[in-house]
C-alpha positions as CSV (number, residue, x, y, z in Angstrom):
1,M,-25.4,14.2,-46.6
2,H,-23.9,17.6,-47.5
3,A,-20.2,17.9,-47.8
4,N,-20.0,20.6,-45.1
5,A,-22.0,18.7,-42.5
6,L,-20.5,18.7,-39.0
7,L,-21.4,15.1,-38.3
8,T,-21.1,12.0,-40.4
9,Q,-24.1,9.7,-40.9
10,D,-22.5,7.1,-38.6
11,E,-22.2,9.8,-35.9
12,L,-25.8,10.8,-36.3
13,D,-27.0,7.2,-36.2
14,F,-25.0,6.7,-33.0
15,I,-26.6,9.8,-31.3
16,R,-30.1,8.7,-32.4
17,S,-29.4,5.2,-30.8
18,M,-28.2,6.8,-27.6
19,Q,-31.3,9.0,-27.4
20,H,-33.5,5.9,-27.9
21,T,-31.8,3.7,-25.4
22,S,-31.6,6.5,-22.8
23,Q,-35.4,6.9,-22.5
24,P,-36.5,6.1,-19.0
25,S,-38.6,3.1,-18.3
26,S,-42.1,3.5,-16.9
27,A,-40.8,2.4,-13.5
28,E,-38.1,4.9,-13.6
29,S,-40.5,7.7,-14.6
30,L,-42.6,6.8,-11.6
31,S,-39.7,7.2,-9.3
32,R,-39.2,10.9,-10.0
33,L,-41.9,13.5,-9.6
34,M,-42.1,17.1,-10.6
35,V,-43.6,19.3,-7.8
36,N,-46.0,22.0,-9.2
37,A,-46.2,24.5,-6.4
38,G,-45.2,28.0,-5.4
39,S,-41.7,28.8,-4.3
40,E,-42.7,29.0,-0.6
41,V,-44.3,25.5,-0.7
42,K,-41.3,24.1,-2.6
43,S,-38.9,25.7,0.0
44,L,-40.8,24.2,2.9
45,L,-41.1,20.8,1.3
46,T,-37.4,20.8,0.6
47,Q,-36.5,21.7,4.2
48,L,-38.9,19.0,5.6
49,I,-37.5,16.3,3.4
50,A,-33.9,17.3,4.1
51,Q,-34.4,17.3,7.9
52,E,-37.3,14.9,8.5
53,Q,-38.7,11.7,7.2
54,V,-41.5,12.7,4.8
55,T,-43.7,10.0,3.2
56,L,-46.5,9.7,0.7
57,Q,-49.3,7.3,1.7
58,A,-51.8,5.5,-0.5
59,Q,-54.7,3.6,0.7
60,F,-56.7,0.9,-1.2
61,D,-58.9,-1.9,0.1
62,N,-57.1,-3.3,3.1
63,H,-53.6,-2.3,1.8
64,Q,-51.5,0.7,2.6
65,M,-48.3,1.8,0.8
66,T,-46.1,4.4,2.4
67,F,-43.4,5.8,0.1
68,P,-40.4,7.5,1.6
69,L,-39.5,10.8,-0.2
70,H,-35.9,11.7,-0.9
71,L,-34.2,14.7,-2.5
72,V,-31.7,13.8,-5.2
73,E,-29.4,16.0,-7.2
74,D,-29.3,15.5,-10.9
75,E,-26.4,16.2,-13.3
76,F,-27.4,19.8,-13.6
77,H,-27.3,20.2,-9.8
78,S,-31.0,20.6,-9.6
79,L,-32.9,18.9,-6.7
80,Q,-35.6,16.4,-7.7
81,L,-38.1,14.5,-5.6
82,Q,-37.7,10.8,-5.7
83,L,-39.8,8.0,-4.2
84,G,-38.1,5.2,-2.4
85,A,-39.4,1.5,-2.3
86,P,-42.6,1.6,-0.3
87,H,-43.5,0.1,3.1
88,I,-46.4,-2.1,2.4
89,Y,-49.0,-2.7,5.1
90,E,-52.2,-4.7,5.4
91,E,-55.2,-4.2,7.8
92,E,-56.5,-7.1,9.8
93,G,-59.5,-5.7,11.6
94,P,-58.3,-2.9,13.9
95,K,-54.7,-3.9,13.4
96,V,-52.3,-2.7,10.7
97,R,-49.1,-4.8,10.2
98,P,-46.4,-5.1,7.5
99,W,-47.6,-7.1,4.5
100,R,-45.9,-10.5,4.7
101,L,-44.8,-12.5,1.7
102,T,-45.5,-16.2,2.2
103,L,-43.0,-18.2,0.1
104,S,-44.4,-21.1,-1.9
105,K,-41.5,-23.2,-0.8
106,P,-39.3,-22.4,2.3
107,Q,-35.9,-21.0,1.3
108,A,-32.8,-21.4,3.3
109,L,-30.8,-18.5,4.5
110,E,-27.2,-18.7,3.3
111,D,-23.8,-18.1,5.1
112,E,-21.0,-16.0,3.8
113,L,-19.9,-18.9,1.5
114,G,-23.3,-19.1,-0.1
115,L,-24.1,-22.4,1.7
116,S,-27.5,-23.2,3.1
117,T,-28.0,-23.0,6.8
118,G,-30.6,-24.7,9.0
119,L,-32.8,-21.6,9.0
120,W,-35.5,-21.6,6.3
121,V,-37.6,-18.5,5.4
122,R,-41.4,-19.2,5.5
123,E,-42.7,-15.6,5.6
124,I,-40.9,-12.3,5.2
125,S,-41.7,-8.6,5.4
126,F,-39.6,-5.5,5.5
127,K,-39.6,-5.7,9.3
128,G,-39.4,-9.3,10.2
129,V,-39.1,-12.9,9.1
130,L,-40.7,-16.2,10.1
131,L,-38.1,-19.0,10.0
132,E,-38.4,-22.7,10.1
133,V,-35.6,-24.2,12.2
134,R,-34.1,-27.4,10.9
135,D,-31.3,-29.6,12.2
136,Q,-30.8,-27.3,15.3
137,P,-32.0,-27.9,18.9
138,K,-33.3,-24.4,19.2
139,P,-33.5,-21.2,17.2
140,P,-30.4,-18.9,17.6
141,S,-30.9,-15.7,19.5
142,S,-29.7,-13.7,16.5
143,F,-28.3,-14.3,13.0
144,D,-26.3,-12.5,10.3
145,L,-27.1,-14.3,7.1
146,W,-28.1,-13.8,3.5
147,F,-31.5,-14.1,1.8
148,A,-31.2,-14.9,-1.9
149,P,-34.7,-14.6,-3.3
150,D,-35.2,-16.6,-6.5
151,H,-31.5,-17.2,-6.4
152,G,-30.8,-13.5,-7.2
153,T,-28.4,-11.1,-5.5
154,P,-28.3,-12.1,-1.8
155,I,-29.6,-9.5,0.7
156,A,-27.7,-9.3,4.0
157,L,-30.0,-9.6,7.0
158,H,-29.5,-9.3,10.7
159,G,-32.2,-10.9,12.7
160,V,-33.0,-10.8,16.5
161,L,-35.2,-13.5,17.9
162,Q,-38.6,-12.1,19.1
163,R,-40.6,-15.3,19.9
164,R,-41.1,-18.9,19.0
165,T,-44.4,-19.4,17.3
166,G,-44.4,-23.2,17.0
167,R,-42.3,-26.3,17.6
168,N,-39.9,-25.5,14.7
169,L,-40.9,-21.9,13.9
170,A,-39.4,-18.6,15.2
171,A,-40.1,-14.9,14.4
172,Y,-37.2,-12.5,14.0
173,N,-37.0,-8.8,13.9
174,L,-34.9,-7.3,11.1
175,S,-34.6,-3.7,12.3
176,G,-30.9,-4.2,12.9
177,S,-30.2,-4.8,9.3
178,Q,-28.4,-2.1,7.2
179,A,-30.7,0.5,5.7
180,S,-29.5,-0.2,2.2
181,E,-30.2,-3.9,2.6
182,I,-33.7,-3.2,3.9
183,E,-34.3,-0.9,0.9
184,R,-33.4,-3.8,-1.4
185,L,-35.7,-6.1,0.6
186,R,-38.6,-3.6,0.2
187,E,-38.0,-3.5,-3.5
188,Y,-38.1,-7.3,-3.7
189,I,-41.3,-7.3,-1.6
190,L,-42.8,-4.7,-3.8
191,Q,-42.2,-7.0,-6.9
192,A,-43.8,-9.9,-5.0
193,H,-46.8,-7.8,-4.0
194,R,-47.2,-6.7,-7.6
195,Q,-47.3,-10.4,-8.7
196,A,-49.7,-11.4,-5.8
197,H,-52.0,-8.4,-6.3
198,P,-51.8,-7.3,-10.0
199,E,-55.1,-5.4,-9.6
200,L,-53.4,-3.0,-7.3
201,H,-50.6,-2.2,-9.7
202,P,-52.5,-1.7,-13.0
203,Q,-50.1,0.7,-14.6
204,L,-46.9,-1.1,-13.5
205,S,-48.2,-4.5,-14.5
206,K,-48.7,-3.7,-18.2
């Protein structure tokens, strides 16, 4: 290194390491899109996304993915288009319903202390959950509990009883849960859908 260099070799190595580790992953790259359009189209799209719910929909086989679009501001105060976790649907004949993940083993919902309750998740989607009721005379009319998939970070869910579907089974609507928690639930379901249907996620499964 020259004597009049502005940076030492250690400083250069540090900068190079930061540049290497700051490269976005393929999943992060997919979450941000550049919009190649005229100024009028960009302005219209910006106004629509800022004021209304705008989505991007993909259709394949009997599955649908609807991605919510958001505007995010980067460190240079420029607006970028970002995809949120998708709503995943499946077609059953003429009906379209949210794709439901069936757990290989029922998993208990947990209370605020992390203790298992008598409500066990059998199936779950971003809109509802099918619970197996154990050690209780009847399913509760509602619940505020935590779902900890694969013993990861618990997701807070608020469920309202919709109907009993069997002797010990009950379906609950999750629409009353906080939006941030439903977003996390959709991300979890996306990962589960990717594992269940890798052929529909060829780029993300590599």
